[in-house]
N, C-alpha and C positions, 0 to 999 in steps of 0.2 A: 129596596134597590131594584133596578131593572135588570134583567138578565145580561144585557150587553155590559153594563157597568160592572156587574159582578163578575163576568168572565175576564174583563179587563183587570180588575183588582187581583183575581187569581194570577194571571199571567204576570203582572208586575211583581207580585209576591215571591212567585217561583224564581223569577230573573234575579231579584235582589238576594234571595236566600242563597243562590249559587255563587254569587259574587263574594261572599264571605269565606269561601273555602281556601284554605291555605295550601300551596305545594310545599313538598319537602325541600329544604334549603339544599344547594349543591355541597358534594363533599368538599372538605378543606383541601386545599392545594398542598402537594408534598413539600416538606421543608427541604431546601437546597443548602449545602454547606458552601462557605465561601473558600474553603481551603481544599485543594486537590487531594484525591485520595493517595495513599503512600504507594511507592513503587514496589512490587513484589520482590521478597528477599531471594537470595541465591546468588549464582556467579554473575555479578555485573548488574542484575536486576533489569528493569526495563530499558534503561539507557544502554547498558552493556549489550543487550540483545540487539537494539537498534543500531549500534556501531558495528557489531559483528555483521548484521544484515546489510549495512551500506558497503563494508569492505568486500563482502562477498559479491555484491552486485557489480562493484567496480572491477574487481578481478575477472568476473565472468565476461564483462565487456572488454576488458584488455584481451583476454585470451580470444574472444570473438573477432577482435580487430586484427590480432596478429594472424589468425588462420584465414582471415579474409585478404590480408595483404598476401599471404603465401599463395592463396589461389590466383590473386590478381598477377603476381609475378609469373606463376606457371603459365597462365594464358598468354602473357606478353612474351615471356622468354622461352617458353616451350619446355621448361624442366622446373623442378622445385629449387630453392635457393640451397646452398651448400650449408650455411648457418643462417642464424637469425641476424647476425651483423650485416650480411648481404642485403637484407632488406632496407636497413638504414643507408648503406652506402649508394644503393640504386633509388634512393628516395621513394620507396614504398610505404616506409615508416618514418617519422621523425626521430623516434628513439624506441629503444626496446623497454617496454613497461617493467617495472620491478615485481617480482613474484611475491605472493602473499608471505607473510611472516612464517618462518619455519618451513617454508616450501621453496622448490626451485623449479625453472621452467625446463621442460624436456622436449626438445625438438627431434622428430623423426623425419628425417630427409627422405626416405623411401615413401612414407605414407604422406608427407607434406602437412603434418599436423603438430600442433604445440599442445601439451597438456602440463599439468603441474604434478609435482610427487614430492614426498617428503624429503627433507634433507638427510635424514638418517640412513 
């Protein structure tokens, strides 16, 4: 064989021998369950905690809207309302929101702020 042919044969052999190499297969995909995970045990579990959080957020918004209405009343009238019902009668609020369960709304006329307190 001529040297050029021999060199070509050698290169083709090397290329073909490298083509037979197999890569490692990819790892199998994790198995996914069709059923959701159970809710954690405890007082009300996940759903109970979500309801509590929602109620807390609503009451926070209610208190914020009451305090905002008091500030608007103060700016317009030059004084704080005598009681929360005055906010409704002067159309600063459509109604006074209910207090959270087991709590009551406490209005401080001097400070012009509404807070919640335990009914006990």
